[in-house]
N, C-alpha and C positions, 0 to 999 in steps of 0.2 A: 546649277540649281534649276534653271529654266527648262521646261519640257512640256508636260501635258497641258498645263495652263496656258502657256504661250501658243502652242499649236492649236488648242481649242479656240482661244480668243481670235487668232488670226484667221482661222477657217470660217469664223462667223461672217467675215467680210468676203463672202463668196461672190461670184458674178451676179447672182440674183440680188444679193444684198447691195452690191455696188449700183445696180440698176435702180433699186428702190431709193437709195440715198441720193442718186443723181436726179431722179424725178422729184424728190422732196426739195432739193435746192432749186431746181428749175421752176417748179410750180408754186413754191411758198417762200422763196428767198431765204433769208437768214432766220426766219421765224421759228424754225424747228431745231435750231442748234442746241437749245437747252435739253433736249431729249438725250443727247450724247452724254451730258453731265449726269442727268437723273438716272439713266439706266446703268451707269458704270457700277455704283455700289450694289444695285439690284443683281446684276450679272455676277459680280464678285461673290456675293453671299450665296446665290443659288449654286454656282459652280464650286464654291468652297464646300458647301454641304455635300455635293457629289464626290468631291475629292476625298473628304473625310470618310464617307460611306465606303468608298473603294479601299482606302487604307485600313479601316477598322474591320470590315467584313471580309476582305481578301477576295472579293468577287465583284462581278459587274452589277449594274443597277437592276437588271431584270431579276437576277437571283436574289439580290438584297430586298427588293420590294416583295418578292415571294415569301420572305420570312415574316411579313407583317400583314399582307393583304391577300384576298382570295386569288387563286391562280387564274380564274376566268377573267377577272378585272385586269390583271397584269397583261394577259395575252391580248385582250381587246386593245389596250393602249399600245402594245408593241406592234400589232397589225396596222394601226392607224399611223404610227410614226414611220414605219417602213414604207407605207404607201406615200406619205408626204415626202420622205427622203428621195424616193425614186422619181417623183415628179420634179423635185428640186434638182436632182442630178440631170434630168433631161433639159431643164431650162439653163443650167450652168454650162453643159456641153455645147448647147446652141450658142450661148454667149461667147464662149471661148473660140468657137469656129468663126463666128462673125467678126470678132475682134482681130483674130489673126488674119482674116481676109482683108480687113482694113489696112493692115500693115503690108501684106504681100498679096495683092489682088490676083495675080495669075493662078494661084492655087485656090480651087473652089472651097467654099465653107465646109461642105460635107467631108472633103478629103482631109482638111485640117482636123475636123472633129474625130474622124477615124484614127488619125495619127496620134492625137492626144489620148484617146481611149486606150489604144494599144500600149502607149507608154505608161499610163497610170496603172493599168492592170498588171503589166510586167513588173513594175516597181513594188506595188503593194503585195502582190502574191508571191513573187520569187526572190525578193530582196529581204534579208534578215531584218529583224526588228530594229537593231542598233543603227545600221545604215539608213533604214527607212526614217527613223526618228530624226536623224541628222539632216537628211534631205528635206524633211518637213520643216525643220527649224530654219534651214537656209531659205526655203521658199517664203517664209514669213516676211523676209526682207523685201519681197516683191511689192508689198503693199506700200512701201515708202515712196513708190511712184506717185501716189496721190498727194503726199506731202510736197514733193518736188513740183507737181503740177500747180498746186495752190499758190506757190511763190512765182509762178510764171505768168499769172494773170493779175489783173488789177483788183485787189480785194479791199473793201472798206473794213479794215481790221477793228476799228473802234466800234462799228456797228456789230460786227461778228462777235466780238467779245461780250458786248452788252447783251446780245440775244442769247449767248451761252449761259449767262447767269440770271437773266431776268426773263421768266417764261412769257411767251406771247402765244395766245390761242385765238384762232379765228373760227367762229361757229358757222362754217360753210361745209357743204358736202365734200368738196375737193380737199379742203384742209384736213378734215377729220378722217376721210378715207386714207389720205396719204400718211397721216399720223399713225393710224392703225397698221398700215403696211410697214412703217418703220419699226414699230414695236414688235410686230410679228416676225420680222427678219432679224431682229436683234436678240430676242430672248426666245430661242427655238429648242424644241425637245431633243433633237439629235445631239446637241451639245452635251446634254445631261448624261446620255448613255456613253458617249465617247470619253468624256472626262473621267467617269468612274472606272471604266475598263482600262484606260491608259495608265491610270495610277497603279493598277494591279500589275500591268506589264512593266512599268518602270521599276517597281519594287522587286519584281522577279528578276529583272536584268541585273540588279545590284547583288544578287545572291550567287553563290558558286554555280557554275554551269551544270545543268542537269538536275538541280535541286530547287525546291520551292517550299520553304517552311513558313507558314503564316503565323507570325508573332504579333502581339499588339504593337501598334506604332508608337514610336517615341515622341516626346514633345517636340524634338528637333524636326522629325519627319513631318509632323503636322504643321509646324511653323513654316518649313520650307515649301510645303504644298500650298499653303495660303499665300505666301509671297509670290510663288509662281503664278497662281490663279489671279491674284490682284494685278500683277504685271501684264498678264495676257489680256484681261478684260479692259484694263486702261489702254493698252495698245490698240485693241480692237476698236474702242470708241474714239480714240484719237484719230484713227484712219477714217472712221465714219464722219467725224467733225470736218476733216479736210476735204472729203468728197462733197459734202453738202456745201461747204464754203466755195469750192471751185465751181460747182454748178450754179450756185446763187449769184456769184460775181460775174459769170459769163452768160449763161443761158437765162437765168432769172432776170438779170438786168436788161437783156434784150427781148424778154418775153417770148422765148423760143420753147415751144412745147416738144417734149420727147416722150418716148415710151420705153426705151431701153438705154443701157449704158453705152451701147454702140452708137446710138443716136447722139449721145452726149459727146463721145469721142470725135465723131465726124463733125459735129457743130463747133467743136473747139478750134478747128483748123482756121476758119476765117476770123475768129475772135482772138486767138492766142498763138496761132502759127502751127505749122506741121509738126514741130517737135513736141508740143503740148499734146496734140492728138496722138502721136506715137507713144508717148509715155503713158497716157491714160489707157490706151488700148492694150499695151503690153502688161500693164498692171492687172488687167482683167484676166489675161492668160495665166500669169503667175498665180493669181488668187484661185483660179479654177483648178490648176494642177495640185494645189494644196487642199482645196475644199471638197472636191469630188471624192477622193479617196477617204476623207473623213466621213462624209455622208454615207458612202457605201460601207465603210468599216463600222459605223454606228449601227447600221441595220444588221450587219453580220453578227456583231456582239449580241444584240438583242434577240435575234432569232436563234442563234446557237445556244444561248443560255436558256431560252424558253423550252427547247427540246432536249436539254441536258447533253449537248454535243460538245466535243472538244473545241475550244476557241482561243484565239490569240495570235497576234502577228509574229510572236516569237516561235510559233510552231511551224513545222514544214507542211506544205500543202497536203501531202499524203496522210498526215496525222490529223488534219482538221478539214476534211473534204467539204462538209456542210458549210463551215465558216467561210472558206475561200470561195465556195460555190455561190454563196449569197453575195459576196463582193463582186464576183464576175457577172452574176445575173443582174445585180443592181445597176452597175455601170453599163452593161450591155443593153438593158431595157431603156436606160436613159438615152443611149445612142439611138436606139430604135425610135424613140419618141421624136428625136430631132430629125432623123433621116426620112421618116414617113410624113413629115410636114406638120406635125402637131404644133400649134401656136405656142411658143415658149412662154409668152405672157399669160396665156390661159393656164398652162401647166403651173406657172409660178403662182397664179391667183388661187388655184385649187390647193396647192401646197400650203399657202398662207391660211386658207380656210381650215384645213385639217389641223395644221399646227395650232391655230387659235382655239380650236375645240379641245385638242389634247393637252395643251400646255397647262390649263388651269387645274384639272384633276391630278395631273402628273406633278405639278409644283406642290399641290396640297399633300400628296402622298409622300414626296421627298421630305417635306418639312416635318410631317408626322414621324417619319422614319428617323430623321436626324435628331428628334427629341426623345426617342425611345431608348431608355437606359438599358433595357434588356438586349438591345442590338448594338448600341453605340458605347455602352459603358460610361466612362468619364468624359467621352468626347461628344456630348450632346451640344446642341446650339446654345450660344450665349443669348442673353436677353436682347442685345442689339441686333444680332443675326435674325432672331424671330420677328422683331419689328420690321426689318427690311424685307424678310420673307413674306410676311402678311401684306405689306404694302405692294409687293410685286404681284401677289395673288390677286389682290383687289384691282390693281391696274390692268392685269391681263384679263380678268373677268370682265371688266368694263370694255376692254378692247374686243373681246369675243362677242359680247352683245352688240357693240357698235358696228362690228363687221357685218352683221346681218341687217341692222337698222339702215346702214348706208350702203347696202349691197349693190345698188345700181347707180350710186352717185358718181 
């Protein structure tokens, strides 16, 4: 039953996200753990809406939004999301190369990055959807490295659990800026596009080969999709929780400042031993191998649908040239960003800014669409889903405003 929701949730913990969560633990201690609890139902509701839209409409999010909103509005949102995704890919590839270099120093970072890119492109473009989905689900287990690491260091579990259920807020530039970064990397627009399209892919996979007839989803299909999404989002935020805990117990306790997850991995060696550093760094590589194809795939789905081009990982490259071209271009440009020496932290920052701007109108549009009976039929939002959706929109709106208020903090 687990598939699109699990893959989407795990891909949210990409190398950029791991860096953000590590910085949160190092700079604010355990104080931000409650965000892992708060954002779990928010993510579940948002991704649940996207899953239902995919199942009911039988198309990706771009096409579905086009049924309700002006084409020019949808295209502007798509352009911004693709730009943010590409910058994020660049930051992720840089993080993977740096982490692999920590583990095996004789090989230069750039060479690691090139090798990872070649592997990811080959798998996503030339491997059929079924094996690709299986590989993606296996890679989800790489994130368990951060659960293992948390139990290798000295954690004040009583304090950690208390901070997970009792919110603690500090009105300082550093705390608020870090909080905004955590929100921005947790609830990100590329997840919306990927979730919707992957639901369509999964449904097509279950039908006889060479056919795809779109029928209204059954109650069982909707229930399975929500169970999958809820599991994936809970898993995603559980990993977020353990990353913050690990960084808080080690780097935060020693007041060690970091700017990347590689800094966190390197700093763990004197505090928790070489094996903890190794596990933390390898987790980054595994997370990147999952997340980068998802980022590139989300861009490809959005662009191909915008221009009414064939799309889908189940299609052969020759039958979906634009779709696979966007995937290769996205990953290739991401590699170029890393090779020419663009600061990955700056790339990540601008990615967060763009995502913060795009997330609010996109969330509002998805919520409106998920409540439109003409599109969704009997599968519109429940009252509880609407409450959580509105809370998410309000929180992300405040985060977008705060991002600019605390721009230089």
